[in-house]
N, C-alpha and C positions, 0 to 999 in steps of 0.2 A: 374736611376730608381726611380720613385716617391714612397713616402710612401703611404700606404693605408690610407684613410681618418680617420679610427679609430685607427691609430697608437698610442699606449699608451706610447711609450718610447721616443718620439722625444725630450721631455724636460729633459730626464734623460741621454741622450747620452753624454759622454765626448768628448772632441776634439779628432778626429781620426787622429793619426800620420802616420799610414801606408797608402800607396797608394793602395786602394782596388777598384776594379771595377768588375761589374757583366756583364755577357753576356750569350747568349744562349748556350745550351749544348745538346749533345746527351742524349737520355733518359736511355740507358742501358750501363752497368749493374746498378742495383739499389744499393743504399747506397752511399758510398764515394769512389772516385777514385783520388789519388794524381797524378797530371800531371805536366809537366814542366811549371812553372810559376803560379801554382795555384791548386785549388781543385774543382772537379766536384761533385755536390750533386744531388741525384736523389731519389724520394720518390713517393709512390703510394697513391692516394686518389681519390675515385670515386665521392664522394658527396660534397667535399669542394668547396667553391667559390674562396677563396684566400688562398695560403700557404705563410707563412713568414719564412725566414731563419734568425735566430738571432745568432750573433757572440759575444763571451765573451773574455775579455782580458786574463783571465786565469781560472783555475779550481776553484778558490775561489771567483770569481766575482759574486755578487748577481744580477746585472743588466747588460744587454748587452751593448756592445760598438758600435754595428752597426746592423742594420736590413735591410733586402731586401725582398720586396714583389714580388712574382712571378706573372707576368702578364699571365693570361690564354691564351692570344693570342700569346705570345712569348715563354712561358716556359712550356706549357702543350702539351704533345703528348698522345692523348687518355686520360688515367687516370694516366699517369706518369708525374710528375712535375720535372723539372731539371734546374740547373743553374750552370755556371762555375764562380767561384770567383777568380779573379787574385790577387796575392799579399799575399796569405796565404799558409800554408803548414802544415806538421805534427806538432802536438802540439796544433792546433786550437781547441778551445772548442766551441760547437754550440748546438743549439736546434731548434725545429720547433714549429710554431704556426699554427693552422688550423682555418680558419674562415668559418663558415657555420651555418646552423640552429641548435639551441638547442631545439629540438622538440622530447622528449622521446616517445610521443604517436606514432610517425612515425619512431622511432628507431634511431633518430639522437641525438648525444650528443656532438656536437662541443662546445668548450669552449675556447674562445680566451684569457682567463685569464691564461691559462696553457701553460707552456713550455713542449714540448713533446719529449720523447726519440725517436730517429731514430730507427725503427725496425731492420735496417741493421747495426747499429753501432757495431763496433768491440771492443769498450771500453767505459766505462762510468766513470764519475768523480762526486764527490759531494756526500753528504749524504742525507738521506730521513727519517725523523722521522714521521712515520705513525700517531702516537698519537697526534702530535701537529698540523700538517697542512693538513694531507691527505684527510680529509673529507670536507674541506672548498671549496665550489664551486667558491668563488670569490677571492681565495688566489693565486697570481701569484708566480713564482719563487720557487715552492715547490717540484721540482722533480730533480733527477740527470741530468746531461748534457751528451751529446755525445762528443766523442773525436776523432779527426782525427789522424791516426797513420801511420807511416811507419813501418809496421809489418813484414818486411822480417826477415828470420831466416836462419842461415847456417846449413841446415839439413845434408849436406854432403851425405853420402851413407846410410841414415836411411831408410830401407825398411820395408814394412809391413811383419809381422812374419807369418801370415796365418797358425797358429797352427790348426790342424784338430780338429773338435768338439770332437771326441772321446778321444783326448789327453788333452782336456781342463779341467782345474780346476779353478773355479772362486772364487775370494775373494771380497765380497761386503764390501766397506769401505767408511767412511766419510772422505773427503779430509782433513778437518781441524781437526776433532776429533782424527785422527790417531796419531798426534804429538802434540796436544794442551796441554796435561798434562806436567807439568814441568819435570816429570821423563823421558820424551823423550830425554832430554839433546841434543836438536838440536838448532842451532842459531836462526832460525826463526820458532817458533812453530806455528802450524796450517796453514801452507802455502804450496804452491807447492814445494818450496825449502826444507822445512822441511820434506815433504813426501819422496823426493828423498833420503834423508839421511837414510831412513829406508827400501829402496828397497832390500838391501841384506837380510834382515830378511824374506821378502816374498819369495825371490828366494830360500833361504835355506829351507823354509817350503814346497816348491814344487809347489807353486802357478804358474799358467801360464797366468792368466788374472786378472787385477784389474778392478772391476766394481765400479766406484765412484758415490756416490749420487750426485744430480745436482750440477754442477759447473758453470752453466750459471748465470749471475747476477740476484740477487733477493733482495727484500727489507727485510733485516734481522729484522727490527723493526716493522713489520706489526702486530705482536702479541701484543695486548694491555693488556693482562692478567698479573696478579702479582702472583708470587709464594707465596702461603699462609704460607708456612713453613719458607722461608727465607726473604720474603718481596721484593725480587729482581724482576725486570722487566723480563718477559719471552721473548723469541725470536722466529724467524722462523729458527730453527737450521738445519733441514733437507734440506731446500731449494726448496721444491716443490711449488714454486710460482714465476714463471719466469717473469722477467721484460725485459730482453734483451737476445735474444736467441743466438746471436753470440758472446757476450761479456763474458769473464770469470769474475767470482765474484771478485770484487776488494779486499775485505779483505783476499782472499786467496793468494794475492801477498804480497811482502815484504814492499810495500809502498815507495820504493826508489824514484820513480818518477811517475807522473800520467800515467796510462796505462801500468805500468811495468808488471802487472799480465799477459798480453798477451804473452810476450816473456817468462815469467817464466812458463806459462802453456805449451808452446811448449817445453821448456827445460825439464819439467816433463815427457811429452810423449816421448821425445827423450831418456831420462834416462831409462824409463821403457823398451823401446825397447832394449837398450843396455844391460839390465839385463834379457832379454828374456821374458819380460812380455808384454802382450797385454793390451790395454786400452779400456774399454767399458764405455761409458757415459750413465748414467741414465738421460733421457731427457723427458721433460714434455710438450707435445703438447695438452694435454686435457683441460687446462685452463691457465690463466695468473694471474698476481698479481693484476689486476684491480678489481677483485671481482664482486659483483652484482650491482644492480642499486644504492645502497648506497655507493659503493666503490669509490676510487679515479680515477681520469683521469691522466694517466701517459704516454700513448703511443697509443696503438691500439684503445682504446675507443674514444680518441680525434681526431684520424685521419680518421676512418671510422668504426664506431660502427656496422653498419648494415652488413658490409662485414666480419669483423673479428670474430664476435660472433654469436652463435645461439640464436635467440630471440624467446620469447614465443609468443603465439597468441596475447597477450597483448604486443606490441612491446616495451613497457617501461620496461619489465621484461626479465630475461634471463633464457633459459633452463639450467638445472644444473645437467648434467650427471656426473660431476666430484665431486660433493659434496663440492665444494669450491667456489660456487657462480656464476660462469660462465662456459660456454663450448666453446672452440675454434671451429670455423666453418671450420673444417679441410677439408671438401670436397667442399667448394666454390672453383671455378677454380683458382682464384688468391691466396687464402690461401694455396692450394695444392702446387702451384709453390713456395711460400714463404718457406714452410716446406722443400721441396726438396732442395732449395738453402741453407737453414741452415744446413741440413745434409751433403751436398756436401762440404760446407765450412769446417766443422769439420773434414772431411775425407781428403780433398785436402790440406788445409792450416794448419790444426792442427795435421794431421796424426793419428787420432784415429782409432781404429780397429773395432769398432762396437758400437751398441746402445741398451740400454734396454728402452723400451717405456712404461712409466708410464700410467696406465689405458688405454691400447692400444685399447680396444674395441671402444673407441670414434673415433679412426681413421677410423672406418668402418661405422660411422653414417652419413647419408646424411644431407643436410642442414636443413631438418625438424626434424632431430634426430632419424630417423628410421634406424635400422641396415640393411645393404645391403649384398647380397650374395657375390658379387664380388666388393668390394670397390675399386674405381679407385686409391685412394691414396695408399692403402696397396699394390696393384699390381705394381704401379709405383715405390714405394720404392724398392721393391724386384727386379724389372727388370731394374732399372736405370743403365745406363752404368758406372757411377761413383761408385754407391753403391753396385753393384753386387760383391759378394765375401766378403763383410764385415759382421760381425756377427750382426744379427737382432734378438732381444729377445723381445717378447711381454708379458706384464702383461695382460693376456687375459680376463680381466673383467673391469667393471666400476661401478660407484655409481648409475647408472640408472637401474641396474638389469641384465645387460648383463654378462654372464659367458661362455666364449668360450674356456676354456682349452680343448685342443684336437681338436677343430674345428675352430681355428683362420684361416681366409682365407689366401690362398697362401702356396705353398709348400716350400718356401725358409725361412720361419720364424721358429724360435724356440720359446718356451714358458716357462714362469715360471710354473712349475708343482705343482699347489696348491693341487691337489689330492694326490700327493706323500707326501707332508707335512702332510696332514690330516690323511692319512691311516697309515703312519709310526708312528706318534704320538699316534694314537689310539691303535696300536698294542702294543706299549711298556708302555703306561701310562694310558690306560682306559680299562674297561671291554668290551667296544664295538668293540675293535680290533679283526681282524680275520686273520688266516693264509693265506686264499685265497687272501685277499686284499694285504697282504704283498708280497705274491708271484708275484702278478701282477705288483707291483711297483719295486720289485727286478729285474724283467724281462724287465723293460724299458717302462712299460705302453703301451703295444700294443693296449689295449682297447681304448686308446686316440689317438695314433699316427699312427695306422694302417700301411699302406705300406710305410710310410715316414721314419721309422727307429727310434731307441731310441735316437739319438742325438737331436731330436726335443724337448725333454723334459729337462729343466734345473731343476734338483732335489735340494731341500733344506729342511732343518728342521726348520730353523729360518731365518729371514731377519731383516732389520732395523725396520720394522713395526711388532710389537708383542713382545712376551717374548724373552729374550736371552736364550741360551741353558741352562745356570745354573738356570735361573728363571723358565724355563719350568719344571724343576724337583724339584722346591722349593716353588712354589706358585700355588694355585688353584683359586685364585681370583686376579684380577688386583688391583694395588695400585697406581692410577694415581692422587692422591690428589695434588701433587706438580704442576700439570698442571693448577690449578686454575679453573677447570671446574666441581668441586664437584664430581669427579670420574665418570662422565657420559660419557666421551670420551673413545675410545679404544674398542677393541673386548671383548665381554663377554664370548665367547665360545672358549677356548684355547686348549682343549684336553691336559691339563697339570695335574701334580700330585705333591703334596708336600711331599709325603712319610712319613706323620705322624706329621709334624710340619710345620706351615705356616711361610715361610720366613727363616731368618737366624737362625742357631742353631750351638752349639758347640758339640752336642751329637754325638759321633763318629759313632755309628751304622747307624744313618740316613745320616750323611755326606758320609760314605762309600757307602751306597746304591745309593745316588744321583750321586756320581762319577761313579759308575758302569753304571747307566742309561745314563749318558752323553756319556760314551764310547760305549754303545749299539747303541745309536742314531747316533753317528758319524760313527761307523762301518757299520751300515746299509746304510748310505748315500754313503760311498765310495765303497761299494760292490754291488751297484745297477747299472744296465745299464742306460745310460743317462749321463748328464753333471752335476757333483756335484758343488754346490755353498756353501761356508762357509761365515757366517756373521762375520764381524770384532769383534774380542775379544772372540768369542766362543772357540777358541783354547786355551785360558788361563782362561776360566771360568768367563768371564765378567758378572757382575750383574748390573741391573738397579733397584734393590730393588723392583721388582714386577711391575714396570711401563711398560706397554705394548704399550704405545703410546708416547714415549719420543721425539716427534717432536720439542718441545719447550725448551728443556733442554740443553743449551750450557754450560755445567759444568761437573765436574768429573763423574756424573752419566752416561754420554754418551761417555766419552773419553777413549782411550786405556791407560791402566796403565802399563807402561813399567817396573815399579819397582816390579811388581809381578814376573818378570822373573829373579829375583835375589835371591840368597840364603840368609836367615836371621836366626838369632839365635832364641832360644825358647822365648827370651824376646821380640822379634819383632824388632822394629826400625822404623816403619812407621805406617800409619793408617790401614794397613791390618793385619788380624790375621795371625800368623805364618803358620797355616795350609793352608791359601789361597795361600801363596807362593809355598808350596809343591805341592798343587793340580795344580796350574798354570803351574809349570815346568813339571809336569807329563803329563798333558793334551797336552801341547805344543809338547812334544816329541812323545806322542801317535798319535796326528794328523799328525805330520811329517812322522811317519812310515806308517800310513794308506795311505797317498798320495803316498809314495814310493811303497807300496804293490800294489796299483792300477796301477801304472806306469809299474811295473815289471810283472803283471799278465795280459796277453793279453785277457783272457776270460772275464775280467771285462770291456773291452773297445771295445765292438762289434759295428760294423756298421749296423748290421741287427739284427732282433729279433731271439730268439731261435725258432727252429722248433720242438724240442722234438723227432726228427727222427734220426736214425743212420747216422752219417756223419764223416768219412766213415765207422767206425766200430761200434761205440756206440752213443747214443743220446748226443746232445750238452748240454742238461740239464735233470736231473731227480729230481722230487720233491718226497720227502718221509717223513714218520713219524718216530718215534723212534723205533717202533717194527719191521719194515721191511725196507730193504734197497731199495726196488723198488716200494713202495706203499705209498699212502698218503690218509688219511681219511679226505677229505675236509669238511665233516659235523661235525667234532669234535669241541666242544666248546673251547677246549684248544688252547691257542696261542703258538703253537709249530710247527716248520717247519724245514725240512732239504732240502738243495739244493746242488746237486752234479753236478759240471760242468765237461764235458768231456775234454780230452786232446786237445790242439791246437798246431799248428805249431810254432816252435821256439826252442831256446836252453837255455832259462833262467831257473831259479830255480822253476818258477811257471807256466810252460807250460803243466804239466801233470794234472791228475785229481785233483780237488779241492772240498773239502766239507765245506759247510757253515751251521752251526747248530744254530737255533734261538729258544730260550725259554724265553717267557715273563712272564711265571707263576712263583710265588715264591716257587717253589718246585724243588726236585731233579728228573732228568729225565735221563734214560739210552737210548742211541742211539747205535744200532748195525750196524756195517759197513760191506760192502760186503767182503767175504773171498778172500784170494789170493792177496790182495793188501796191501803193506806196507804204513802206514800213519805216518806223522810227525806233531807235534803240532806247528802251526803258532801263534795262538792267543787264549786266553781265557779271556774274559773281566771280569770274576769274580775274577781273580787274581788282587790284589791291590799292587801297588808300587813295582812291580818286574821289574828288568832291565835285558835285554830289554823287554819291554812290548809286542813287536811283534817280533818274530824271523824271520829275513830276511837274516842274514849272518850266515855262518857256518852250520854244520849238525843240522837237526831238532831232537827234542826229539821224539823217536818212541812212537806210540800210538797203543794199542791193539785193537782188533775188537769191544770192548765194551767201549764206551765213556760216562762218567757221567757228566751231566750238572747240575750245582747248580744255578738255575734260580733266578732272571732274568740274562741272559748272552747270549753272542755269542761265539761260538767256531769255529775256522777256522783250517782246516787240509789240508795238501798238500801231494800228492803222493810222496813217497821216491823213488829216482832213483834206478834202478836195480830190 
């Protein structure tokens, strides 16, 4: 095969010792296929004139040892370019170059100076320092390389768990941050292997699904800002900037060998399943790491800019519905197929159980950026024969103004329920909250999910984006100075309350009140219809010191502090206050018992909405105020609410009537219970540091017909047997 006339590497190639030959190959499947005697490479490009495959001696080589130009007459089938290279196999490092017009005015950004990552690569090698090389148009060799893998794995009898939505409890975690702190005491901190070591903790907590922030390869060094407090270079910690959609992020591996993170990722999923935990991937199809017109050329931009991205009317610019510089062209026919291939790969080859789609409304925008009523990609994902049955969660909004919570297209999708977050925060932490809004969220948000059922709403109080649970009750203003953006980033309206002092305090009455409010918020989450999600560290009172946009903080601010779960003396012994340890241990136990209460109370895990009608003897739910057991004054300005659930079939401790009493006002309130029923106290969140904090075992303490609430608090009562 002859080199292209513009071949820039002919003088750089060392003597080639392996016998390597190129020949024609079938176009499908796309990506890399290891065959007897060699490797087949296949890639898409509609507008390229020539594609060049370059091979490297190893993962550290700066220049290629061989290059092959693909002849359009021999190696192009429609818009698919393919070639079979004899004499190579797993371990081969490669990249692509694309020759074509660099004509931004027409939407073309081909740049033959750039080595490009294969969109279908399953592993990448090499580093990429955004600040040094990323923006230089004429700088070659500045991107990671792709790696050929033999990625078979002995799955044995590892089956999908298929846990019903109503029984699901989600734990949103950062793969690295979960074990990166030295207190995790694992051999490989911040890795898949490190996470495996801590799976018994999640299982003991009662979690059924781990939702991990993006683990697809991303350029961690794309952030060029400096922490003005420490002077350290900031990073892309969260990972919402994908470079290679099929490749696990290399730093999440142990680094034992190039590409080892692929097998270790599979081992992580395998271990989760053996611990009874499903794995849900947070995946980012709304944009990529290549940014806007000033950003680097890494893969998609250099292979077919007009196909992969939504371009503005001025084709040299990008539509930006993601807020990150570009918008992936999700409903271009080829890009739709690419996205489906990515999802199928993670389900079939990596055995994950579901996906949470970041800024999912972009999946429903056509190639012009207009929201569609029936987006073909959204429908195809839901009805795909491979993907049917996996958990699909949409973050049903985007940065372009779309807000589709409750109206995301397709009946198979669940959604992050942002309305739940806002209404519950307002009820407990602001004067704007109302009892009627809380009742709607407790009942599963029927106003949003209509006939689809409450399981379509994933309820949460906090997530990775925003205040942590502790900061929500400790700060009224964001404190993002450490992000190096003059505190301009992050949400300004948080529905939070500092309870008298902004930030950290040792004043016991305020700390006690904050602890009660954290308990109130957690209790509301787990006593609501729908699917509860807990954010990593909230169960131990994790703080980010008021930073509500800690996307760039790969440091103890974001990490899970395992040392908080140890008893300490009054003198301390680490950088935490002794009270922090006591509260962490208490909150952890409290959360664990809440999860168990939900599991043992069938009335909290309904598949359908309440009817309010007798079934068969009495209503499934009765809303009431303090003065009457069967009446609720919805016009009252007081944030006070009673919810009584009727008995359900079953033989457990919590199958009879249940009372849930909520008071967000800082006052004492008397609730009068219906006569003729014996009640026992399950929980009173105003009690501090009592063991057990939730009564689940043994006889319950009897409660008379008059219950006094010392607000703000939640009281839960259960009907006594007999």
